[in-house]
Structure formats: C-alpha cells, structure tokens
C-alpha positions as CSV (number, residue, x, y, z in Angstrom):
1,M,-15.2,3.6,-87.0
2,V,-13.9,6.3,-84.6
3,V,-13.5,3.7,-81.8
4,A,-11.5,1.5,-84.1
5,I,-9.2,4.3,-85.1
6,R,-8.8,5.3,-81.4
7,L,-7.9,1.7,-80.4
8,I,-5.5,1.3,-83.3
9,S,-3.7,4.6,-82.3
10,R,-3.5,3.4,-78.7
11,F,-1.9,0.1,-79.6
12,R,0.6,1.8,-81.9
13,G,1.5,4.5,-79.4
14,P,1.4,3.8,-75.7
15,R,0.4,0.1,-76.1
16,K,-2.2,0.3,-73.4
17,L,-5.8,1.5,-72.9
18,F,-6.5,4.4,-70.5
19,A,-9.7,5.0,-68.5
20,D,-11.1,7.2,-71.2
21,D,-10.6,4.5,-73.8
22,W,-12.6,2.0,-71.7
23,L,-15.4,4.5,-71.2
24,A,-15.6,5.2,-74.9
25,L,-15.5,1.5,-75.7
26,F,-18.3,0.8,-73.2
27,A,-20.4,3.6,-74.7
28,W,-19.9,2.1,-78.2
29,L,-21.0,-1.3,-76.9
30,L,-24.2,0.3,-75.4
31,C,-25.0,1.9,-78.8
32,V,-24.6,-1.5,-80.5
33,L,-26.9,-3.1,-77.9
34,S,-29.4,-0.3,-78.4
35,A,-29.4,-1.0,-82.2
36,I,-30.0,-4.7,-81.5
37,V,-32.9,-3.9,-79.1
38,W,-34.5,-1.6,-81.8
39,Q,-34.3,-4.3,-84.3
40,R,-36.1,-6.7,-81.9
41,V,-38.8,-4.2,-81.0
42,A,-39.4,-2.7,-84.5
43,P,-42.3,-5.0,-85.4
44,Y,-44.2,-4.2,-82.2
45,L,-43.6,-0.5,-82.9
46,Y,-45.0,-0.7,-86.4
47,T,-48.1,-2.5,-85.2
48,F,-48.6,0.1,-82.4
49,M,-48.2,3.0,-84.8
50,N,-50.5,1.5,-87.4
51,V,-53.2,1.1,-84.7
52,V,-52.7,4.7,-83.5
53,I,-53.0,6.3,-86.9
54,G,-55.9,4.2,-87.8
55,N,-54.4,2.0,-90.6
56,L,-55.1,-1.2,-88.6
57,W,-58.6,-1.3,-87.1
58,P,-59.7,-3.2,-85.1
59,P,-56.5,-3.8,-83.2
60,P,-55.2,-7.3,-83.2
61,D,-55.7,-9.5,-80.1
62,S,-52.0,-9.2,-79.3
63,F,-52.1,-5.4,-79.3
64,I,-51.7,-4.9,-75.5
65,P,-48.8,-7.4,-75.1
66,D,-47.2,-6.0,-78.2
67,S,-47.5,-2.4,-77.0
68,E,-46.0,-3.5,-73.7
69,Q,-43.0,-5.0,-75.6
70,A,-42.6,-1.7,-77.5
71,Y,-42.6,0.4,-74.4
72,Q,-40.2,-1.8,-72.6
73,G,-37.9,-1.8,-75.6
74,Q,-38.1,2.0,-75.9
75,L,-37.2,2.3,-72.2
76,V,-34.1,0.1,-72.6
77,V,-33.0,2.1,-75.6
78,L,-33.4,5.4,-73.8
79,V,-31.5,4.1,-70.8
80,F,-28.7,2.8,-73.1
81,W,-28.7,6.1,-75.0
82,Y,-28.4,8.4,-72.0
83,T,-25.8,6.1,-70.3
84,S,-23.7,6.1,-73.5
85,L,-24.0,9.9,-73.8
86,F,-22.8,10.3,-70.2
87,L,-20.0,7.9,-70.7
88,V,-18.7,9.7,-73.8
89,K,-18.7,13.0,-71.8
90,L,-16.9,11.4,-68.9
91,S,-14.4,9.9,-71.4
92,L,-13.7,13.4,-72.7
93,L,-13.2,14.8,-69.2
94,F,-10.8,12.0,-68.3
95,F,-8.9,12.6,-71.6
96,F,-8.5,16.3,-71.1
97,R,-7.5,15.7,-67.4
98,R,-4.7,13.4,-68.6
99,L,-3.6,15.9,-71.2
100,R,-3.4,18.7,-68.6
101,R,-1.4,16.6,-66.2
102,N,1.8,16.9,-68.4
103,V,1.5,20.7,-68.7
104,T,3.4,22.9,-66.2
105,R,1.6,25.9,-64.8
106,G,3.8,28.4,-66.8
107,K,3.0,26.7,-70.1
108,Y,-0.7,26.5,-69.1
109,L,-1.0,30.2,-68.5
C-alpha cells in the first residue's frame, strides 16, 4: 500500500521515478517473492515440524527430501528478507541525500 501511494505521488508530482523509488519498488518485489516461496514451502515445513515434535512418527519416506526443500526455501526467504531490508535502508539514505541537496548551508545550520 505504501509503495502504491509513493508511486502515485511521484507520478502526480515530478512525473519520474528517482533511485530511491526504484530501490523501494525492488524491495517490495522481493517481499512478494518471499511470500510466494513461503507458500510453496509451507507443506514441507509442516511435515518437518510434525516429525520434530513427535506428532508424525515414524517419519514418511519423503522426509529427507522434504526437509531439504524446507531448508532451501528458508534460505531463499532469508536472503530475500535481508536484501529487501538493506534496499529499504539504502532507499531512505538516497531520499534524504536528495532532500539535503536543495538546502543551503545557512538554512541547514
């Protein structure tokens, strides 16, 4: 929602996207992809957790490949999460740098 409001305000105001907008948009895309990966990996995670807590014993024959899928999905989600977090921080830095560019030294002090 915030990204949509940001894009609408950019197209109504300066009518172009700045570097900070592109970084925020890419971070949002990574979060969407992360949600898609979680949905794909969720059944493997439920099977893994049921075996770990003892609700499903003996483990099914597909337990080892399923747990590998769960770990790979968790790795992808973690990489996407930390990359999107870094991109949002970088977007804020670019935004504030662009704001400061128009301020003279006397007004800044």
